[in-house]
Each structure stands twice: as C-alpha cells, then as structure tokens.
VOMIPA-159233 format. One record per residue (C-alpha): residue in one letter; x, y, z. Coordinates in steps of 0.02 Angstrom, whole numbers, padded with zeros to 5 digits, always signed. Layout:
N
AXYZ
...
This chain:
492
X+00000+00000+00000
X+00140+00118+00044
X+00225+00080-00122
X+00065+00120-00217
X+00051+00288-00130
X+00228+00330-00175
X+00195+00286-00359
X+00035+00390-00363
X+00124+00538-00285
X+00262+00523-00412
X+00139+00518-00555
X+00048+00670-00489
X+00211+00764-00476
X+00254+00716-00655
X+00081+00767-00714
X+00089+00936-00629
X+00267+00962-00684
X+00222+00923-00865
X+00079+01047-00859
X+00185+01181-00781
X+00311+01159-00919
X+00204+01250-01045
X+00206+01439-01045
X+00022+01461-01093
X-00083+01313-01153
X-00048+01146-01072
X-00068+00988-01173
X-00131+00823-01105
X-00139+00658-01197
X-00219+00548-01063
X-00374+00571-00958
X-00442+00479-00807
X-00292+00458-00691
X-00333+00605-00577
X-00521+00603-00567
X-00620+00734-00478
X-00751+00606-00429
X-00730+00418-00415
X-00846+00325-00535
X-00880+00141-00561
X-00881+00062-00732
X-00796+00117-00890
X-00932+00240-00949
X-01050+00304-00814
X-01223+00357-00862
X-01290+00534-00863
X-01389+00496-00706
X-01233+00436-00615
X-01139+00593-00666
X-01276+00704-00598
X-01279+00606-00437
X-01091+00628-00418
X-01109+00815-00448
X-01233+00825-00307
X-01124+00716-00196
X-00970+00823-00220
X-01060+00991-00214
X-00942+01062-00081
X-00788+01015-00182
X-00867+01089-00339
X-00896+01251-00247
X-00713+01253-00195
X-00660+01221-00374
X-00770+01362-00442
X-00693+01481-00315
X-00519+01428-00371
X-00570+01461-00552
X-00635+01635-00507
X-00814+01585-00549
X-00891+01576-00377
X-01042+01670-00446
X-01070+01526-00568
X-01084+01393-00434
X-01266+01421-00387
X-01335+01423-00566
X-01224+01272-00605
X-01299+01170-00464
X-01476+01233-00497
X-01476+01196-00683
X-01378+01034-00697
X-01521+00930-00626
X-01635+00977-00769
X-01511+01004-00909
X-01490+00872-01044
X-01316+00801-01071
X-01252+00792-01248
X-01127+00664-01310
X-00981+00752-01392
X-00809+00707-01458
X-00659+00823-01445
X-00547+00792-01594
X-00361+00813-01560
X-00340+00869-01741
X-00467+01009-01725
X-00425+01193-01715
X-00355+01244-01545
X-00514+01334-01495
X-00614+01174-01522
X-00503+01062-01412
X-00449+01177-01271
X-00529+01185-01098
X-00529+01354-01011
X-00504+01263-00846
X-00529+01091-00773
X-00558+01027-00597
X-00471+00866-00544
X-00417+00788-00379
X-00244+00745-00319
X-00197+00679-00148
X-00380+00701-00100
X-00377+00887-00135
X-00468+00985-00269
X-00350+01051-00401
X-00374+01165-00551
X-00279+01183-00713
X-00311+01318-00842
X-00294+01321-01032
X-00284+01134-01054
X-00277+01066-01232
X-00324+00889-01278
X-00179+00809-01372
X-00221+00626-01361
X-00208+00504-01505
X-00395+00477-01511
X-00546+00591-01492
X-00596+00621-01311
X-00775+00567-01275
X-00863+00685-01156
X-01033+00735-01089
X-01072+00917-01134
X-01202+01031-01057
X-01232+01217-01037
X-01269+01330-00890
X-01345+01501-00924
X-01309+01654-00820
X-01318+01841-00854
X-01352+01821-01041
X-01208+01700-01065
X-01200+01514-01098
X-01062+01421-01006
X-01025+01254-01091
X-00956+01121-00972
X-00890+00949-01013
X-00861+00794-00908
X-00742+00669-00989
X-00796+00487-00993
X-00763+00395-00876
X-00671+00533-00787
X-00773+00635-00664
X-00675+00794-00696
X-00773+00952-00728
X-00708+01071-00862
X-00766+01238-00929
X-00753+01217-01117
X-00814+01383-01189
X-00920+01536-01152
X-01037+01615-01276
X-01169+01749-01275
X-01334+01673-01223
X-01436+01808-01308
X-01385+01844-01486
X-01430+02010-01567
X-01614+02028-01605
X-01665+01998-01786
X-01810+02107-01841
X-01952+02030-01943
X-02107+02127-01997
X-02260+02061-02087
X-02410+02171-02129
X-02574+02103-02198
X-02657+02158-02303
X-02543+02275-02398
X-02696+02374-02455
X-02857+02405-02359
X-03004+02523-02354
X-03016+02668-02234
X-03052+02612-02055
X-03016+02430-02100
X-02877+02356-01991
X-02702+02310-02044
X-02622+02169-01946
X-02442+02212-01900
X-02353+02053-01848
X-02176+02045-01778
X-02189+01870-01708
X-02059+01813-01834
X-01924+01920-01753
X-01785+01817-01674
X-01708+01844-01503
X-01821+01996-01483
X-01880+02041-01310
X-01955+02210-01358
X-02007+02287-01523
X-02064+02459-01576
X-02173+02500-01726
X-02195+02675-01799
X-02313+02723-01941
X-02268+02872-02049
X-02365+02965-02181
X-02302+03007-02355
X-02215+03163-02287
X-02122+03061-02157
X-02222+03122-02007
X-02259+02993-01874
X-02445+02968-01850
X-02448+02815-01736
X-02329+02703-01638
X-02339+02548-01531
X-02223+02455-01414
X-02234+02266-01436
X-02163+02122-01337
X-02118+01942-01372
X-02277+01893-01280
X-02384+02016-01379
X-02301+02041-01547
X-02457+02083-01649
X-02545+02251-01672
X-02701+02291-01770
X-02706+02469-01835
X-02836+02563-01938
X-02841+02739-02009
X-02972+02844-02095
X-02867+02942-02219
X-02826+02863-02389
X-02647+02867-02450
X-02477+02783-02442
X-02394+02748-02275
X-02233+02668-02216
X-02210+02559-02063
X-02040+02557-01978
X-01997+02435-01841
X-01851+02392-01729
X-01815+02246-01614
X-01707+02233-01458
X-01646+02082-01362
X-01661+02053-01175
X-01513+02168-01145
X-01606+02308-01234
X-01484+02307-01379
X-01554+02365-01546
X-01447+02301-01689
X-01458+02327-01875
X-01569+02445-01974
X-01732+02364-01916
X-01865+02320-02042
X-01991+02416-02146
X-02151+02388-02243
X-02267+02495-02348
X-02457+02497-02345
X-02593+02585-02443
X-02762+02644-02380
X-02881+02634-02526
X-02957+02790-02601
X-03146+02768-02621
X-03218+02775-02796
X-03284+02939-02867
X-03465+02926-02918
X-03542+03013-03070
X-03722+02997-03130
X-03821+03069-03274
X-04003+03045-03322
X-04064+03057-03501
X-04200+03178-03443
X-04254+03258-03280
X-04416+03330-03348
X-04469+03174-03441
X-04624+03235-03530
X-04736+03101-03606
X-04610+02966-03553
X-04728+02838-03477
X-04691+02681-03576
X-04527+02750-03644
X-04351+02707-03584
X-04256+02828-03472
X-04066+02803-03465
X-03969+02812-03302
X-03782+02821-03337
X-03646+02798-03204
X-03507+02756-03328
X-03420+02921-03289
X-03377+02856-03115
X-03193+02819-03081
X-03075+02753-02949
X-02910+02844-02920
X-02813+02689-02866
X-02910+02545-02939
X-03061+02511-03046
X-03250+02517-03034
X-03321+02341-03032
X-03508+02367-03006
X-03643+02497-02988
X-03805+02481-02889
X-03952+02586-02951
X-04110+02621-02853
X-04267+02720-02896
X-04384+02784-02760
X-04549+02876-02775
X-04595+03041-02695
X-04639+02950-02533
X-04468+02868-02524
X-04529+02694-02568
X-04415+02589-02677
X-04494+02570-02849
X-04356+02468-02930
X-04171+02423-02911
X-04037+02359-03028
X-03858+02297-03006
X-03736+02312-03152
X-03580+02206-03130
X-03481+02261-03281
X-03449+02417-03383
X-03534+02514-03455
X-03630+02553-03297
X-03793+02601-03381
X-03974+02558-03340
X-04121+02586-03456
X-04288+02584-03368
X-04465+02603-03433
X-04590+02686-03316
X-04770+02630-03326
X-04831+02761-03205
X-04806+02950-03207
X-04737+03032-03052
X-04592+03114-02962
X-04445+02998-02934
X-04267+02998-02869
X-04129+02889-02942
X-03974+02850-02839
X-03820+02750-02885
X-03684+02677-02776
X-03522+02623-02861
X-03400+02495-02792
X-03214+02480-02827
X-03106+02323-02834
X-03074+02337-02646
X-03260+02339-02605
X-03260+02523-02558
X-03416+02615-02610
X-03476+02790-02642
X-03644+02858-02690
X-03821+02897-02634
X-03777+03082-02616
X-03752+03223-02739
X-03706+03206-02881
X-03761+03024-02874
X-03938+03062-02818
X-04043+03147-02950
X-04230+03186-02942
X-04333+03179-03101
X-04515+03178-03155
X-04604+03068-03280
X-04763+03128-03361
X-04883+03027-03464
X-04937+03067-03641
X-05122+03108-03643
X-05164+03153-03821
X-05144+03015-03952
X-05189+03002-04136
X-05310+02858-04159
X-05356+02753-04310
X-05501+02629-04314
X-05545+02509-04455
X-05642+02349-04483
X-05807+02282-04544
X-05984+02349-04521
X-06156+02273-04539
X-06296+02393-04583
X-06475+02347-04537
X-06593+02315-04679
X-06524+02155-04743
X-06366+02173-04634
X-06266+02226-04783
X-06079+02220-04758
X-05966+02373-04758
X-05783+02410-04735
X-05753+02561-04625
X-05608+02671-04570
X-05603+02815-04447
X-05469+02931-04381
X-05464+03053-04238
X-05392+03085-04066
X-05395+03000-03897
X-05368+03104-03740
X-05330+03018-03575
X-05433+03112-03448
X-05372+02995-03312
X-05232+02886-03382
X-05280+02702-03390
X-05451+02742-03317
X-05552+02865-03422
X-05527+02920-03603
X-05616+03039-03720
X-05621+02984-03902
X-05665+03091-04053
X-05662+03005-04223
X-05736+03026-04396
X-05727+02922-04555
X-05825+02830-04687
X-05889+02660-04739
X-05897+02578-04910
X-06033+02447-04946
X-06001+02278-05020
X-06161+02293-05124
X-06229+02422-05244
X-06396+02514-05253
X-06486+02560-05147
X-06337+02546-05027
X-06215+02689-05031
X-06056+02745-04944
X-06084+02853-04792
X-05990+02959-04666
X-05996+02936-04479
X-05916+03010-04324
X-05909+02977-04136
X-05884+03074-03976
X-05862+02945-03836
X-05807+02920-03657
X-05714+02756-03630
X-05684+02674-03462
X-05539+02550-03432
X-05540+02401-03317
X-05367+02328-03342
X-05348+02284-03526
X-05538+02287-03554
X-05631+02446-03598
X-05810+02496-03628
X-05881+02662-03677
X-06025+02759-03747
X-06075+02925-03820
X-06155+03005-03970
X-06116+02997-04152
X-06185+03043-04320
X-06198+02955-04484
X-06257+03004-04656
X-06381+02896-04750
X-06324+02721-04793
X-06462+02700-04926
X-06519+02825-05053
X-06696+02813-04983
X-06646+02842-04801
X-06590+02992-04699
X-06440+03023-04590
X-06447+03080-04410
X-06386+03070-04231
X-06335+02898-04161
X-06312+02830-03988
X-06148+02733-03984
X-06090+02592-03867
X-05921+02504-03873
X-05843+02355-03785
X-05664+02297-03817
X-05496+02237-03752
X-05317+02300-03776
X-05203+02172-03859
X-05050+02280-03903
X-04946+02385-03785
X-04780+02438-03863
X-04731+02532-03964
X-04909+02555-04030
X-05060+02524-03918
X-05200+02429-04000
X-05362+02340-03961
X-05511+02247-04034
X-05684+02317-04007
X-05866+02294-04053
X-05982+02441-04078
X-06170+02462-04083
X-06239+02616-04168
X-06423+02649-04131
X-06515+02796-04209
X-06598+02925-04102
X-06774+02872-04149
X-06872+02992-04256
X-07015+02965-04377
X-06887+02950-04516
X-06761+02839-04423
X-06819+02684-04334
X-06704+02567-04236
X-06749+02417-04342
X-06699+02502-04503
X-06554+02611-04448
X-06446+02521-04317
X-06272+02458-04361
X-06148+02332-04290
X-05960+02356-04305
X-05811+02242-04271
X-05651+02341-04280
X-05471+02365-04229
X-05404+02520-04143
X-05225+02588-04149
X-05153+02729-04042
X-04992+02815-04095
C-alpha cells in the first residue's frame, strides 16, 4: 500500500510538472488518472454523473472559487439537474479553440486542483458529456470526460444573440377604417419591439411598443394614402442592432361617383325608356367593378333596383306610371369600397304621361236592312282624362258597302267616353252618320263600345265591337237604322 502511494504521488508530480512546463496552453494526452469524482464502470451514465455532482457539491464550490467563478456555482448546481447532457467528441486534430478547456477541476492527494488552458492532445478523440449553464445572458458550456469525473469549462458564448427584426403586414392594401395586422412574431431573439407608422411626408402618426408575448398590433386609419411602417427589435439586454425592418401599406381611395339621367323633366315618357348612366364614375387607385341603381318615388318607397356588374354602368328603365322619382347610384371599386347615394349620385326627375294620341279605327260593319256588309275606317284623337281609367275619343270616317244600289257609302263620327278596367274597356257616347241608302236619312246615333287591348308597345291597340243605334225619329227607326261594327283600334 505504501508503495502504491509513493507511485501515485510520483505520477501526480510528473503530471503537474508536465503541465507547468508550458508557458500558456498545457497539453494532455491521457485522461482519467486524476479524477475529480470516483466512478464505477468504464462509462457512467448521465444519471450517475448528476448524482456525483450532487455528492461532491462542496468540492465543486471550492473548485469554482479557485477558477474565479464563484458566482457561477449556484446556477451550475440549480440547472444541472434539469439540463440534458449531450454526447460530444473532442478531436485532437481540430482547431485549438475546439479542443482547449478554459479550466478543469481534478483531484490529487484528496484535494481539489485546477488547471487552466488545457488542450487535448491525445491520439484519439476524447468522448465527453457536454451541457450548458446560463447566467447573465451567457451560456457556459461544461464537459465531463468519460469515464473521468473531472469538470471542465469548455467555452463561453453569449446566451442572447442580437435581435433579428421581422415585420409582416397584412393586407398591404385596405379600405379606410379597416384594420391592418402588424405582426412581428417572426423576429428572433427579440424581447421588445417598436413600430412606428409614418405618412407620405415622413411624419409619425402612430406608434406601438410590442413584446415577445404580444407581438401583434391591429391598426386602422381613416385617411386614404400611402404609409410606411418602420420597426425595430431589441434583445433582452435592450440592444437594438441593424437597421430594423420596414413595410409599406396603402389605404384605398374610395371610388368617385358620377351619374347622369337622359331627362329630368321626362315629358310624355310613360312607356318609354329613361337612361341612367354611371359610366363616368372612376377610382383613383383601382377600378369600378359594379354599380347599384335604385329608384324611389316621392314618398321614399323603392320602386325598382338594378345591379350592373360590368362596364358600361348604364341602366335603361321604362316607367309605366307618371310621377316624381329619385334615382341613386352607388359604385363599388375592386377593394369593395363604395360611394354614392348623395349628390351628384342622387338625382330627382319627373315622368309625365302622354295624354293626347292620334287614333285610327278600321274593320267591318253590318248595316241593318239586310245586314249589308261594309268596310269602315275612322281617324281622330284619344285624350286620356285619367290615364288608364277614363278616355275621351273623337273620331270621324267613312264606310264603303259591299253591295250596290240602294246601298251607298256614308260618313260617320263619334264622340265617346271610354272606361278601362285593366286591358278591357267599354264606352258610350253620341255619333252621327249620313244615310247608308239612297232612300234613307242620316242623323244622330247613340254609340256603345266594348273591347280589349291586345297591343302595348310601341303602338297600343285593341279589338272592339260597336253598336250604333239611331236617335229614334219618324224617319229613323231602330230596326232600319242600327249598325254593328267589329273593328281594330291603334293609338300612336
């Protein structure tokens, strides 16, 4: 036993002497003779290593004080229980920085020893456990050689690298008062971020401080135009590095509405098309994609509406009723922004109905006697006293018989009132007719009509039957002087 102690002491002296022989970096080509902690087996497990660290906590504290890292002892002991060990090989052929320990703890003669600047110079790679301890924004990488229980500080690096700024803004274009999402969650190593929004002149109009926990900001503005967003990021030490990041956004200008109407005093336009034209509308930073037209009456009720989804933005509408109306149009751009329903896109107009119409009537006629057939034609005027309800008709014309003597051509005329019930009409009044036979006399007739409209546009027309009965006098009896007509009426 005494001989073994003498040999061990001699080896330790040689080891220390060989280390002391180097001016700066010491080289070592063997590992495991002077272990800091005694281990069993050739390669102890990670769990065994952690147990040994806990067992030799007092000696580790002494070693850290010798290394000048007493402040590192507490975080070392607190973090090593949870930290994951990494298997690593230290190559003796690597660059000096990749195979040199800043210091290493070992044990000799039962006492904790420390050697600094120790370079691995063995023939084979040195297998070690590696783990890191973080303190004050630095990562301290430690290694424990296998199966040696020595503890070595391998390298120190900044734990918090410079912040890398990342800025994403969606959408790049939005309407006024619609939010933009400003997202800096992609920034790396950023503890705090600052966002500033500037107008086209470079004046700041809004700013926001963001954090890693809350890196998103939604911002909206009511003034169209181009804006820039500038952002910066800082790490946990508050260091702002680099130029930051920047994005540009655009707040959409609304479309400009323009509306014209083919007439505002639309005289005699019932049944005729009126043109509403919004094709003069424009969008300063996009395009018009649709126009919504609406017509209301004088009480504000919606009479009709129309959506045009492509240019030209024109609507032709036929009014069946006279009255005072208002047409409005709202135009939409490719961003969905709209404008309209106010001047100049709200225009009042009136539609009046034509009341006086030329009228032509023609057809066949049966004259009492032998009910001889005639062909007749009349022309005149029709005046709408109450449109589509009550008309006054004044016509005159003639009839030509299909037979000769004693039948003769005659002239007739009517002055009638005609009442409408939908497409049907019936009327009555007085008329006159000259003699239809050479042996008869003309005179005043009572006239009755019943008919139905069958044409509407562009010429109104209807079929009617007519009974002409003489005002009875000694010279004109009903039996001899009444007439039946089947005719067609056209209004122009």
